[in-house]
Every structure is written in structure tokens, then in C-alpha cells.
N, C-alpha and C positions, 0 to 999 in steps of 0.2 A: 550158609546160603541151604535151600533144600535141595530136594533131587530134583526137582522140576526145575528150579532156578540152575540151578548148573547143565543140566542139559540143555537149556535154552543159550545159557553163556557159550557153551560146545560149540551148538550149532549158530550160532552168529560168530563166533571165530573162525570157524570151518569156512561159511560162506563170504567173511571178511577174507580170508585166505585166496579161496578161490576167486575172486573178485581182482585180486592182487596177481594172482599166477595168471588170469587172463590178460593183465593189462602189460605184463613183462612179455608175456608171446605176443601182444601186437606191436609191442616197442623193438620187439627184436627181429620183427617183421618190417617193421619200417626202416630200422639200420641197415638191413640186407637191400632193401632198395635202394638206400641212400650210398650205399657201398659200391653198389653197382652203379650207379648215374655217374659217382665219383670217377672209379675206373676209367668209363666211357670218356670222362669229360678229360683224364691224363692223356689216355690213348689217343684221342684225337687232338691236343694238346702240343703232344711229341710228334704228331703227323704233320701239322701246321708247323711247327717248328723246323722240320726236314725239308718240306715244301718251302718256305721261305729262305731256307739255307740257299739251296737247290737255284730258286729264282734270283738270289742276288749275285752267286758265283757265275751262272751263265748269264747277266746283264755285264758283271764286271768282264768276263771273255769277249763279248759280244763288242763291247766298248773297244778292248786291247787289241784284238783282231782286227775290227774292222779300221784301227789306225795304222795296222802295219798292212792291212789290203790296200790302203788309198797310198801309203809310200811304198807298193809291190815296184810300181814301174822305174821309181827310183832307185830302189835295192837292186831290181834286174840290170840298167843302166849300167851302174856303177860296177856290179858285179858282172858285165860286158866286157867294160873297160879292163878292169884288171886280169880277165883272161883274152885280152886283145883283139876282143871282136866287134869292139862298137867304135 
């Protein structure tokens, strides 16, 4: 190779390396954005799971306590009889 050809080759290699470096930088930026979105999704998912669990527990408590309250008059009448006031 001649000196001019060597210089052209080196210039082409350096240009290609610069392009690859730019591609890597853009990919890194896109990956950071994807990680941020994934983190937000995980946090939202955890929050939704906690909220759903709370709703289920609350609904169960309402059903149980609703049944107890419906029978409260029977319970109080039975307790009054036991205490001799009924």
C-alpha cells in the first residue's frame, strides 16, 4: 500500500469507529429510557397489587361483619337471657 492508501484506510476505519461509537451512545440512551419505563411499570404494578389486596380484605371484612351485625339482635337477646335480663 502507498502512504495515501494507508491514510485513506486509517481515515475510513476511524470514521467507521466514530459511527459505531455514536450507535452505541444512542443504544445506551434508549436502554436507559427502557429501564426507566420498566421501573415505573414495576412500581405501578406493586401499587396495584397492594390496592387490590386491600380491596379484597375490605370486602371480606364487610361481608363477615355484615353477617355479624345482622345477627346482633339475636346475640344481644341471647346475652341478655344469660345475664337474666331478658
